[in-house]
C-alpha positions as CSV (number, residue, x, y, z in Angstrom):
1,R,248.1,23.2,69.0
2,A,246.4,22.7,65.7
3,E,245.2,19.3,66.8
4,A,243.8,20.8,70.0
5,E,241.9,23.5,68.0
6,A,240.6,20.8,65.6
7,L,239.4,18.7,68.6
8,Y,237.9,21.8,70.2
9,Q,236.2,22.7,66.9
10,S,234.8,19.2,66.5
11,K,233.5,19.1,70.0
12,Y,232.0,22.5,69.6
13,E,230.2,21.5,66.4
14,E,229.1,18.3,68.1
15,L,227.8,20.3,71.0
16,Q,226.0,22.6,68.7
17,S,224.3,19.8,66.8
18,T,223.4,18.2,70.2
19,A,222.0,21.6,71.4
20,G,220.1,21.9,68.1
21,R,218.6,18.5,68.6
22,H,217.7,19.3,72.2
23,S,216.3,22.6,71.1
24,D,214.1,20.8,68.6
25,D,213.1,18.3,71.3
26,L,212.4,21.2,73.7
27,R,210.2,23.0,71.1
28,N,208.4,19.8,70.5
29,A,207.9,19.2,74.2
30,K,206.8,22.8,74.6
31,H,204.3,22.4,71.8
32,E,203.1,19.2,73.3
33,I,202.8,20.8,76.7
34,S,200.8,23.7,75.2
35,E,198.6,21.2,73.4
36,L,198.2,19.3,76.6
37,N,197.4,22.5,78.5
38,R,194.8,23.4,75.9
39,H,193.4,19.9,76.2
40,V,193.4,20.2,80.0
41,Q,191.6,23.6,79.7
42,R,189.0,21.9,77.4
43,L,188.6,19.1,79.9
44,K,188.3,21.6,82.8
45,A,185.6,23.5,80.8
46,E,183.8,20.2,80.1
47,I,184.1,19.3,83.8
48,E,182.7,22.6,84.8
49,G,179.9,22.2,82.4
50,V,179.2,18.7,83.7
51,K,179.4,20.0,87.3
52,K,176.9,22.7,86.4
53,Q,174.6,20.2,84.8
54,C,175.0,18.0,87.9
55,A,174.1,21.0,90.1
56,K,171.1,21.7,87.9
57,L,170.0,18.1,88.0
58,K,170.5,18.0,91.8
59,G,168.5,21.2,92.1
60,K,165.7,19.7,89.9
61,I,165.9,16.5,92.0
62,A,165.6,18.4,95.2
63,E,162.7,20.4,93.7
64,A,161.0,17.3,92.5
65,E,161.5,15.7,95.9
66,D,160.0,18.8,97.6
67,Q,157.1,18.8,95.2
68,G,156.7,15.0,95.7
69,E,156.7,15.5,99.5
70,L,154.1,18.3,99.1
71,A,152.0,16.2,96.7
72,L,152.3,13.2,99.0
73,K,151.4,15.3,102.0
74,D,148.5,16.8,100.1
75,A,147.4,13.4,98.9
76,R,147.6,12.0,102.5
77,Q,145.6,14.9,103.7
78,K,143.0,14.4,101.0
79,L,142.9,10.7,101.8
80,A,142.3,11.4,105.4
81,E,139.6,13.8,104.5
82,L,138.0,11.3,102.2
83,E,138.2,8.6,104.8
84,D,136.7,10.9,107.4
85,A,133.9,11.8,104.9
86,L,133.4,8.1,104.1
87,Q,133.1,7.3,107.8
88,K,130.7,10.1,108.3
89,T,128.7,9.0,105.3
90,K,128.6,5.5,106.6
91,Q,127.4,6.7,110.0
92,E,124.8,8.9,108.3
93,M,123.7,6.0,106.1
94,A,123.4,3.8,109.2
95,R,121.4,6.5,111.0
96,Q,119.2,7.0,108.0
97,L,118.8,3.2,107.7
98,K,117.9,3.0,111.4
99,E,115.4,5.9,111.0
100,Y,114.0,4.2,107.9
101,Q,113.6,0.9,109.8
102,E,111.9,2.7,112.6
103,L,109.6,4.6,110.2
104,M,108.9,1.3,108.4
105,N,108.1,-0.3,111.8
106,V,105.8,2.7,112.7
107,K,104.2,2.5,109.2
108,L,103.6,-1.2,109.7
109,S,102.1,-0.7,113.1
110,L,100.0,2.1,111.8
111,D,98.9,0.0,108.8
112,I,98.0,-2.8,111.2
113,E,96.2,-0.3,113.5
114,I,94.4,1.3,110.5
115,A,93.4,-2.2,109.3
116,T,92.2,-3.1,112.8
117,Y,90.2,0.2,113.1
118,R,88.8,-0.3,109.6
119,K,87.7,-3.8,110.5
120,L,86.2,-2.6,113.8
121,L,84.5,0.3,112.0
122,E,83.1,-2.1,109.4
123,G,82.0,-4.4,112.1
124,E,80.4,-1.6,114.0
125,E,78.8,-0.3,110.9
126,Y,77.5,-3.7,110.1
127,R,76.2,-4.2,113.6
128,F,74.7,-0.7,113.6
129,L,72.9,-1.3,110.3
130,K,71.8,-4.7,111.6
131,N,70.6,-3.3,114.9
132,D,69.1,-0.3,113.1
133,A,67.2,-2.7,110.8
134,A,66.3,-5.1,113.6
135,G,65.5,-2.3,116.2
136,A,63.4,-0.1,114.0
137,V,59.9,0.2,115.3
138,N,57.5,-0.6,112.4
139,I,53.9,-0.2,113.1
140,S,52.0,-2.9,111.3
141,V,48.3,-3.4,111.2
142,I,47.6,-6.3,113.6
143,S,44.3,-7.7,112.7
144,S,42.5,-10.4,114.7
145,R,39.2,-12.0,114.6
146,I,37.1,-9.3,116.2
147,S,33.4,-9.1,116.0
148,R,32.3,-7.1,113.0
149,G,29.9,-5.1,115.1
150,S,32.6,-3.9,117.6
151,A,35.0,-3.2,114.7
152,A,32.7,-0.7,113.3
153,G,32.3,1.2,116.6
154,S,35.8,0.9,117.9
155,G,38.0,4.0,118.3
156,L,41.8,4.1,118.2
157,G,44.1,6.1,120.5
158,Y,47.9,6.6,120.2
159,R,50.4,7.9,122.8
160,S,54.2,8.0,122.4
161,G,57.2,9.5,124.2
162,L,60.9,9.3,125.0
163,S,62.3,6.9,127.5
164,Q,65.7,6.8,129.3
165,G,68.8,5.9,127.3
166,G,67.6,7.6,124.1
167,G,64.8,5.1,123.4
168,S,61.1,5.7,122.7
169,F,57.8,4.1,123.5
170,F,54.3,4.1,122.1
171,I,50.9,2.8,123.3
172,V,48.1,2.1,120.9
173,G,44.6,1.5,122.3
174,G,41.7,0.2,120.3
175,G,38.1,0.7,121.0
176,G,37.4,-3.0,120.8
177,G,39.5,-3.6,123.9
178,S,42.8,-4.2,122.0
179,N,45.9,-2.3,123.0
180,I,49.6,-2.4,122.1
181,E,52.4,-1.2,124.5
182,S,55.8,-1.1,122.9
183,A,59.2,0.3,124.0
184,S,62.2,1.0,121.8
185,H,65.5,1.2,123.8
186,G,68.5,3.3,122.9
187,D,70.6,0.2,122.0
188,G,68.3,-0.7,119.1
189,S,66.3,-3.3,121.0
190,S,62.5,-3.1,121.4
191,N,60.0,-4.9,123.6
192,N,56.3,-5.5,122.5
193,K,54.9,-6.4,125.9
194,S,51.3,-7.2,125.2
195,A,48.5,-6.9,122.7
196,N,45.1,-7.8,124.0
197,H,42.3,-7.9,121.4
198,G,38.6,-7.7,122.0
199,D,38.1,-11.3,121.1
200,G,40.3,-12.6,124.0
201,S,43.4,-13.0,121.9
202,N,46.7,-11.6,123.2
203,I,50.2,-11.4,122.0
204,E,53.3,-11.1,124.1
205,S,56.6,-10.6,122.2
206,V,60.2,-9.5,122.8
207,D,62.5,-8.1,120.1
208,H,66.2,-8.1,121.3
209,G,67.5,-5.8,118.6
210,D,69.8,-8.4,117.1
211,G,67.3,-9.9,114.8
212,S,66.3,-12.6,117.2
213,G,62.9,-11.3,118.1
214,N,60.7,-14.1,119.4
215,V,56.9,-14.1,119.8
216,E,56.9,-16.1,123.0
217,S,53.1,-16.8,123.1
218,M,50.1,-16.1,121.0
219,D,46.6,-16.9,122.4
220,H,43.9,-16.5,119.8
221,G,41.0,-16.7,122.3
222,D,39.6,-19.9,120.7
223,G,41.6,-22.2,122.8
224,S,44.5,-22.4,120.3
225,S,48.0,-21.0,120.9
226,S,51.2,-20.8,118.9
227,S,54.7,-19.4,119.1
228,M,57.0,-18.2,116.3
229,N,60.4,-16.8,115.7
230,L,60.5,-13.4,113.9
231,A,64.3,-13.5,113.2
232,S,63.7,-14.4,109.6
233,S,60.5,-12.5,109.1
234,P,60.5,-9.0,107.6
235,P,59.9,-6.4,110.3
236,T,57.2,-4.7,108.2
237,S,55.1,-7.8,107.5
238,P,51.7,-7.9,109.3
239,I,50.8,-10.6,111.8
240,N,47.4,-12.0,111.1
């Protein structure tokens, strides 16, 4: 019986020591579990923070994408407007260039026409001055060899008037039998038909108004005759 109690006591002490060791292990395990739980909580908190950051980043990304889409859409719209404006500007430039070419063509034709009219006017002015100078009726004293006795007693008559076409005529009659009949036409030409002097001399001349007046015949009454061209002679010089 004593041996049984001793064995029981030893087993009991052994079990107590084993229970003590297991209690220590259990406390250590519980401590480790609590530490692990705290670590898990920290990790969970960090995970939650990371998730929140991810959510924020995703929101920012979505917002940036939306803004990018809006900016891209706005840029495309502005690009379309600029292309449309550029096309309209090109069309307007083409239209203005066409109008400019047409205006330049009109200006060129007007310049040519003005130059032509100026040339025609200058030619007409030159011809008018030439005809005016050639067709002006200048009365010159035409003297011939008339007897001195009849020269002293001769009288002089003059008659003038307007003819058709805007011209004029005059007739000069001398007392010594000389007379001059002249007509000036509206185109600047004049005809001196005859001049018959008392000594038997006569003059028949034609002035065409272009400076080519020709004295066709001149009979001096003494049997001599001559012809001359008055184109180079001054219109106011007397014929002796």
